[in-house]
TITI-317803 format. One line per field, with one value per residue (C-alpha): residue number from 1; residue in one letter; x, y, z. Coordinates in steps of 0.2 Angstrom, whole numbers. Example, Ala and Ser with C-alpha at 12.3 -4.5 7.8 and 13.67 -1.06 7.14 Angstrom:
residues 2
n (1	2)
res (A	S)
x (62	68)
y (-22	-5)
z (39	36)
end
This chain:
residues 533
n (1	2	3	4	5	6	7	8	9	10	11	12	13	14	15	16	17	18	19	20	21	22	23	24	25	26	27	28	29	30	31	32	33	34	35	36	37	38	39	40	41	42	43	44	45	46	47	48	49	50	51	52	53	54	55	56	57	58	59	60	61	62	63	64	65	66	67	68	69	70	71	72	73	74	75	76	77	78	79	80	81	82	83	84	85	86	87	88	89	90	91	92	93	94	95	96	97	98	99	100	101	102	103	104	105	106	107	108	109	110	111	112	113	114	115	116	117	118	119	120	121	122	123	124	125	126	127	128	129	130	131	132	133	134	135	136	137	138	139	140	141	142	143	144	145	146	147	148	149	150	151	152	153	154	155	156	157	158	159	160	161	162	163	164	165	166	167	168	169	170	171	172	173	174	175	176	177	178	179	180	181	182	183	184	185	186	187	188	189	190	191	192	193	194	195	196	197	198	199	200	201	202	203	204	205	206	207	208	209	210	211	212	213	214	215	216	217	218	219	220	221	222	223	224	225	226	227	228	229	230	231	232	233	234	235	236	237	238	239	240	241	242	243	244	245	246	247	248	249	250	251	252	253	254	255	256	257	258	259	260	261	262	263	264	265	266	267	268	269	270	271	272	273	274	275	276	277	278	279	280	281	282	283	284	285	286	287	288	289	290	291	292	293	294	295	296	297	298	299	300	301	302	303	304	305	306	307	308	309	310	311	312	313	314	315	316	317	318	319	320	321	322	323	324	325	326	327	328	329	330	331	332	333	334	335	336	337	338	339	340	341	342	343	344	345	346	347	348	349	350	351	352	353	354	355	356	357	358	359	360	361	362	363	364	365	366	367	368	369	370	371	372	373	374	375	376	377	378	379	380	381	382	383	384	385	386	387	388	389	390	391	392	393	394	395	396	397	398	399	400	401	402	403	404	405	406	407	408	409	410	411	412	413	414	415	416	417	418	419	420	421	422	423	424	425	426	427	428	429	430	431	432	433	434	435	436	437	438	439	440	441	442	443	444	445	446	447	448	449	450	451	452	453	454	455	456	457	458	459	460	461	462	463	464	465	466	467	468	469	470	471	472	473	474	475	476	477	478	479	480	481	482	483	484	485	486	487	488	489	490	491	492	493	494	495	496	497	498	499	500	501	502	503	504	505	506	507	508	509	510	511	512	513	514	515	516	517	518	519	520	521	522	523	524	525	526	527	528	529	530	531	532	533)
res (M	R	N	L	F	W	I	W	Y	A	L	F	L	I	G	L	L	A	V	F	A	M	L	R	V	N	D	G	A	V	L	I	L	S	F	D	G	D	A	I	H	M	A	Q	I	V	L	R	M	Q	D	G	E	L	P	H	Q	D	F	L	T	P	L	G	V	T	A	F	L	P	V	V	W	L	M	N	A	G	S	G	L	G	A	A	F	A	Y	A	P	V	L	I	G	L	V	C	L	P	A	V	Y	F	V	G	I	T	R	F	S	P	A	G	A	L	A	F	G	G	V	F	L	V	Q	L	L	A	M	V	H	G	G	V	E	P	T	V	T	V	S	M	Y	Y	N	N	W	C	W	A	V	S	A	L	L	V	V	L	A	V	L	P	P	R	S	S	S	V	K	A	I	W	A	E	A	L	V	L	G	G	G	V	A	F	L	T	L	T	K	A	P	F	A	V	F	L	L	P	A	L	I	V	A	L	L	V	R	G	Q	W	K	T	L	V	W	S	V	V	W	S	L	I	V	M	G	T	V	T	F	P	Y	G	L	V	A	H	W	Q	G	Y	V	A	D	L	L	Y	V	A	K	S	G	A	R	G	Q	P	G	A	A	L	P	L	M	L	L	A	P	S	Q	V	V	G	N	L	A	I	L	V	A	V	L	L	L	R	Q	A	R	K	S	G	E	A	L	V	L	L	V	L	A	A	G	W	V	L	I	T	H	Q	N	W	Q	N	D	P	H	W	L	V	P	A	G	L	V	L	M	V	F	A	K	D	I	T	L	Y	N	R	F	G	W	P	L	Q	R	A	L	Q	S	V	A	V	L	L	F	A	L	G	A	P	L	L	M	T	Q	V	Q	S	L	L	I	H	N	S	L	K	P	D	R	F	A	A	A	M	K	G	A	G	Q	G	D	L	R	F	R	S	A	A	A	A	D	V	R	V	E	R	P	F	D	G	L	S	G	E	T	T	A	A	T	L	L	N	G	E	T	L	P	S	C	Q	K	I	T	G	L	L	S	D	L	I	E	T	G	K	R	L	D	R	L	P	Q	T	G	G	A	Q	V	L	Y	A	D	W	V	N	G	L	W	L	F	S	E	I	A	P	L	K	G	G	A	P	W	Y	Y	G	G	A	A	G	F	A	Q	A	E	Y	L	V	V	P	L	C	P	M	G	Q	G	V	R	R	M	I	L	N	A	I	A	Q	D	P	A	L	N	F	K	E	V	E	R	N	E	L	F	I	L	L	E	R	N)
x (-414	-412	-398	-410	-423	-412	-410	-429	-430	-419	-430	-445	-439	-434	-450	-461	-452	-454	-473	-475	-465	-477	-493	-486	-489	-505	-506	-489	-495	-498	-517	-522	-539	-537	-525	-522	-513	-500	-496	-494	-483	-472	-472	-467	-451	-446	-447	-439	-424	-423	-422	-407	-415	-408	-420	-419	-411	-422	-438	-443	-448	-445	-442	-425	-417	-418	-437	-436	-419	-423	-438	-426	-413	-425	-432	-415	-412	-427	-442	-459	-464	-477	-465	-451	-462	-468	-450	-441	-446	-441	-424	-423	-429	-415	-402	-410	-413	-396	-398	-416	-409	-395	-406	-418	-405	-396	-411	-426	-432	-438	-456	-450	-439	-453	-464	-451	-446	-465	-469	-453	-458	-477	-472	-459	-470	-488	-497	-506	-499	-510	-527	-540	-548	-547	-538	-523	-512	-495	-499	-484	-475	-459	-467	-469	-450	-445	-456	-449	-431	-435	-441	-425	-414	-423	-422	-404	-399	-411	-410	-393	-387	-386	-367	-355	-340	-329	-337	-354	-350	-344	-360	-371	-362	-364	-382	-386	-376	-383	-400	-399	-392	-407	-420	-411	-411	-429	-439	-429	-441	-439	-420	-421	-434	-427	-409	-409	-416	-404	-389	-396	-399	-381	-374	-385	-378	-360	-358	-346	-337	-353	-360	-344	-342	-361	-358	-344	-354	-369	-358	-349	-366	-374	-359	-358	-376	-377	-360	-368	-381	-368	-365	-364	-377	-388	-388	-390	-405	-412	-411	-419	-433	-436	-437	-448	-461	-459	-464	-478	-496	-502	-492	-482	-492	-499	-511	-520	-511	-500	-511	-526	-517	-510	-528	-537	-546	-535	-519	-523	-523	-506	-499	-504	-498	-481	-480	-486	-472	-459	-466	-466	-448	-443	-452	-442	-426	-422	-419	-409	-422	-435	-426	-423	-441	-446	-435	-440	-459	-456	-448	-461	-475	-466	-464	-482	-487	-477	-486	-502	-517	-505	-505	-495	-486	-474	-486	-481	-462	-464	-473	-459	-446	-456	-458	-439	-437	-449	-440	-428	-439	-443	-448	-465	-471	-478	-495	-490	-490	-478	-469	-465	-483	-488	-475	-481	-499	-494	-485	-501	-511	-499	-500	-519	-519	-507	-515	-528	-515	-504	-519	-524	-506	-507	-525	-518	-507	-521	-533	-521	-519	-537	-542	-548	-535	-548	-556	-541	-532	-516	-518	-500	-496	-477	-465	-464	-479	-493	-490	-496	-515	-529	-547	-553	-545	-556	-572	-573	-581	-582	-589	-591	-593	-601	-601	-618	-615	-633	-636	-620	-620	-602	-594	-582	-567	-568	-555	-550	-542	-538	-553	-565	-573	-571	-584	-584	-582	-571	-569	-569	-564	-559	-541	-536	-551	-546	-528	-531	-544	-535	-519	-529	-536	-519	-511	-524	-516	-500	-493	-492	-481	-465	-470	-468	-486	-491	-507	-516	-520	-512	-503	-493	-492	-500	-484	-487	-503	-498	-484	-480	-464	-462	-460	-442	-439	-457	-464	-473	-485	-489	-482	-486	-477	-472	-458	-455	-469	-456	-453	-471	-475	-493	-505	-520	-533	-546	-564	-567	-550	-546	-541	-551	-540	-524	-530	-534	-516	-508	-518	-515	-496	-497	-507	-494	-479	-479	-468	-481	-494	-505	-518	-532	-530	-543	-558	-569	-580	-565	-551	-545	-528	-518	-502	-487	-486)
y (416	432	438	434	446	461	459	459	474	484	480	484	502	505	499	508	524	522	518	534	544	539	543	561	566	565	569	577	589	591	593	603	601	613	625	635	649	637	633	651	653	639	645	663	658	645	657	671	660	654	672	674	682	676	670	680	694	698	692	686	668	657	642	637	636	617	618	625	620	603	611	625	613	603	618	624	607	610	604	613	620	606	592	600	600	582	575	585	573	558	566	567	549	543	552	545	527	520	527	520	503	504	508	494	480	486	491	481	463	460	465	481	486	484	495	508	509	511	524	534	534	538	553	559	558	561	575	581	589	579	579	566	575	566	579	583	599	605	613	612	599	603	596	579	580	584	571	558	563	565	547	541	551	545	527	529	538	529	511	502	492	473	474	489	493	508	509	509	524	534	530	534	551	556	552	560	576	577	574	587	600	596	599	615	622	616	620	625	619	601	602	613	602	585	589	587	569	564	570	561	545	545	549	535	523	530	535	550	548	547	563	572	567	571	589	590	583	594	610	605	602	618	628	620	623	641	647	652	662	673	661	674	685	671	664	682	684	666	669	687	680	666	679	690	676	670	687	689	693	684	668	666	651	641	630	629	635	621	616	615	605	593	590	590	573	570	571	567	548	548	559	548	533	539	544	526	519	529	522	505	506	513	497	486	494	503	520	526	521	529	546	546	543	556	569	563	564	582	586	578	587	604	600	596	612	622	614	620	609	600	583	571	562	555	541	527	530	530	513	506	512	504	487	486	492	478	464	458	463	448	457	459	474	475	472	456	463	456	472	466	463	480	489	480	485	503	502	494	509	521	512	513	532	536	525	538	551	539	532	550	552	536	541	558	549	537	551	562	548	546	564	569	582	590	597	607	622	632	648	655	659	661	649	632	635	626	609	616	615	620	614	631	639	628	630	645	642	658	658	673	675	691	693	699	707	709	690	685	699	702	717	714	726	739	740	758	764	783	786	775	759	745	731	717	703	688	675	656	651	661	666	661	670	686	685	682	695	708	705	707	724	730	726	738	752	757	765	748	739	734	742	734	731	726	716	717	699	683	679	693	684	696	697	679	685	702	712	720	715	705	716	717	713	708	691	679	675	688	685	702	718	729	719	726	739	753	747	747	759	754	746	734	733	719	723	705	697	679	685	700	701	701	715	725	721	727	743	746	744	756	769	768	773	791	787	776	787	780	790	781	781	767	758	744	731	720	731	748	753	766	775	779	798)
z (574	584	572	557	566	566	547	546	558	546	532	542	546	528	522	534	530	512	514	525	512	499	509	512	494	484	466	468	481	500	503	518	527	542	551	535	545	551	533	529	544	538	520	525	535	522	507	517	521	503	498	510	525	542	556	572	563	548	556	573	577	593	582	578	561	559	560	542	535	529	519	513	507	497	489	484	476	465	475	476	493	495	490	501	516	512	511	524	538	527	525	544	545	534	545	561	554	559	577	578	572	584	599	594	594	610	621	616	613	595	600	609	594	582	593	596	577	573	586	580	562	565	576	564	548	554	545	560	576	588	595	590	576	559	548	538	542	542	559	571	562	571	587	578	573	591	600	589	592	610	611	603	615	631	626	622	638	651	646	647	632	633	630	630	620	616	598	606	618	603	594	608	612	593	593	610	606	588	595	608	596	584	598	603	585	582	597	612	626	621	624	640	649	643	646	665	663	650	661	677	667	661	678	686	673	676	658	661	645	635	644	640	622	620	626	613	599	603	603	586	578	584	579	562	558	564	557	540	550	559	574	589	581	577	595	602	591	595	614	612	602	615	629	618	616	634	640	627	631	615	615	631	636	621	631	648	664	671	686	675	662	675	681	664	660	646	657	675	672	663	676	690	681	679	697	702	691	701	717	711	705	722	730	718	725	708	716	701	688	699	700	681	678	690	682	665	669	675	658	648	657	655	636	635	643	630	616	609	614	627	619	629	616	629	635	623	624	643	642	632	645	659	650	650	668	673	664	678	693	704	721	729	739	756	749	741	723	710	706	688	684	692	682	666	670	672	655	647	654	647	630	631	635	621	608	602	599	589	579	574	568	558	551	545	533	527	525	515	503	501	498	480	473	462	478	483	475	477	486	483	465	467	458	466	477	468	476	493	491	502	503	508	492	481	491	501	518	528	546	556	575	581	600	606	623	628	627	637	649	646	637	623	624	611	597	593	577	577	589	579	587	575	573	586	574	572	558	563	545	529	532	515	507	516	512	493	491	501	491	475	481	487	470	462	472	464	480	489	477	485	501	518	525	543	543	560	563	568	552	543	527	514	504	498	490	483	476	493	503	519	535	540	558	560	565	552	567	580	597	605	606	591	583	565	567	564	547	541	527	527	539	534	547	543	548	553	558	563	580	587	602	592	581	597	604	588	587	605	603	588	598	612	601	596	581	574	565	552	542	532	513	508	515	509	516	519	527	531	523	532	527	538	541)
end
């Protein structure tokens, strides 16, 4: 009967992946409800890479190359931008499915295997980054990929298999090495903060051979993937970009400060629960497992801190690990508590705490499939870009926030442009409307055609909406500093940007560099255009 289940388990994984793949496309397109700027960010990098530009050399980004390569590969194969984005995680899922199946049959009971496989695929293919808002977005999709792969690596390294063999050691090393390489080349903090726990787990289990071969496979995969991008030059640029953003005043810390995050209402119960689990494992005389869980918890918390909105997607995988740890425990602690039942209770608590995030991710796919395509429109007019559609492009909804210092008693820092104080204004919505209209107006000016233009706001994506060129050496998303500014031939300053503080930072960086002199050549109710002297 058990062998028969593993046949059904394989069918379950394949079937669930197929269902989620279908839900990621609606009317042949991806329909976006919110976080339009993140879609523009993703589109810029994918299209620049497709045109032959090199990440970390031709443009700045703290994200690794594999955050975009699956999308680029599918576009090169003939897919539109929306379809390529929709099916990129499906491609990753197909590659990972044998490993997920292997982990399920070697680490879990049938129920645990089903839960693990379902959680992996939900996290991988969700169409929302997290939170509990019912929406559809491409925002920070690479975080979803990394959380799913992280769960796979954690279970593989931390939980012992039911039986071991030479073939299993080779398989585990390949999955661990390839997975760590993927995390490193997608979003480095996942690999940096998870790696200590993986190493400790393998050492506690005495898996020296697996550890050594995992390192070998990781280096092979990273070298193979980055070789076409210059290998040494690519890694130098990647590390430089990571350090640049880490020191950034704009994006060095995407969420709350670490102490505030740890004590936040959405975090504190889960954090305390995992510490209680560590203590219970110590009482159950499982010191090795307790050490692994402690190091793992620290890694999870630090990864969460490095992700915008600080969503703890580790809660449900942690509960699954605890369930396996508790399986063979028969001891009672000094208070007379059955430690197996206590650990299982903590696991159930972790499941309950992680359920809202998981349900939001499931809902994102269901919501996407239920949306009416005629209420969405393409914003970018380039070839193969019409299947990425936005609600805001079909029905403009522009909301403006104008700080009123007299009411709050606080003074908003002034933004100066060549001695002029710009309006204190910030838009809450309307990014696409601004980019589309600004692009149209720039195209009416013959001197800007083909020129490199710096846009003084969060997303430097005007070139997707006009005949101007992307900024060489610049960042598709502003991370502080003046990366690429020296290449700018024109400067576009929105009078009411999406990020008032970002506009101020950009203009201050320009004002502090004597080589960056811009003179005004055009002004309207939307923006000021300046030309480089």
